[in-house]
C-alpha angles and dihedrals in degrees: 000000000000113000118212124192116247121237092248091053091048092050092047092050091048093048091049092049093049094050100037097103130260105029127153092004092300095139122093125214092258091066096052122076120250119257093263092047093242137086119278118262117272094250097045124100115266119253118262113281096206115126132211116256112275122249092226115151116262127218110276093236094067113105102317119214110235133203126225091283093054092251124130135184089252090056090050089055090049090051090051089052092049089052088060095253123136111259103136127163100024116194132177120243132193121255090205090067091065113095115252113272094023099089109003111183094026112159103170140003126197116182122199129177094267106022142026118216116207124191116200131192092244140013093247091060091049091050091048092051093049099043103032104030107027104023122240094263092061100060150349133239137203119182110322094340127095123191108202115203108228101163104357118134113237092243091061099047094092089056090055091048091050093048091050092049091049092049098046097042 
């Protein structure tokens, strides 16, 4: 029997991974112990207070990555908006922040208030993410793109699937 993770388990694992401390270089030097494991002496110079760049999402309009057809996840979100579908407040996210094995082959993520658009390096990776990680009822895919339904009513999901198919084809 093949065992597939449930959406709630996937979300819990993702939430744990994102909040579990120093991920994607998000820790600064103040939060790591010194090399001797103790605090520096009172007369010594303080450690550098520079921090690593944050992994905060960027606006979706900033320098989109494009595939061989010239399409990007940000352009898919724009096409959904032009089709009259809710996809407000798009912002770019980092594929490297996703735990290994969750979205292998991820090239680009754009999150909006109602959907998340994922671009993968190949169609097989997109299909695997949709069917084995998310579950088919939680999104749709066309080619190497997956539209994940975050807050989309069930009666509108076919409209999102049709708009994605029209955009990608």
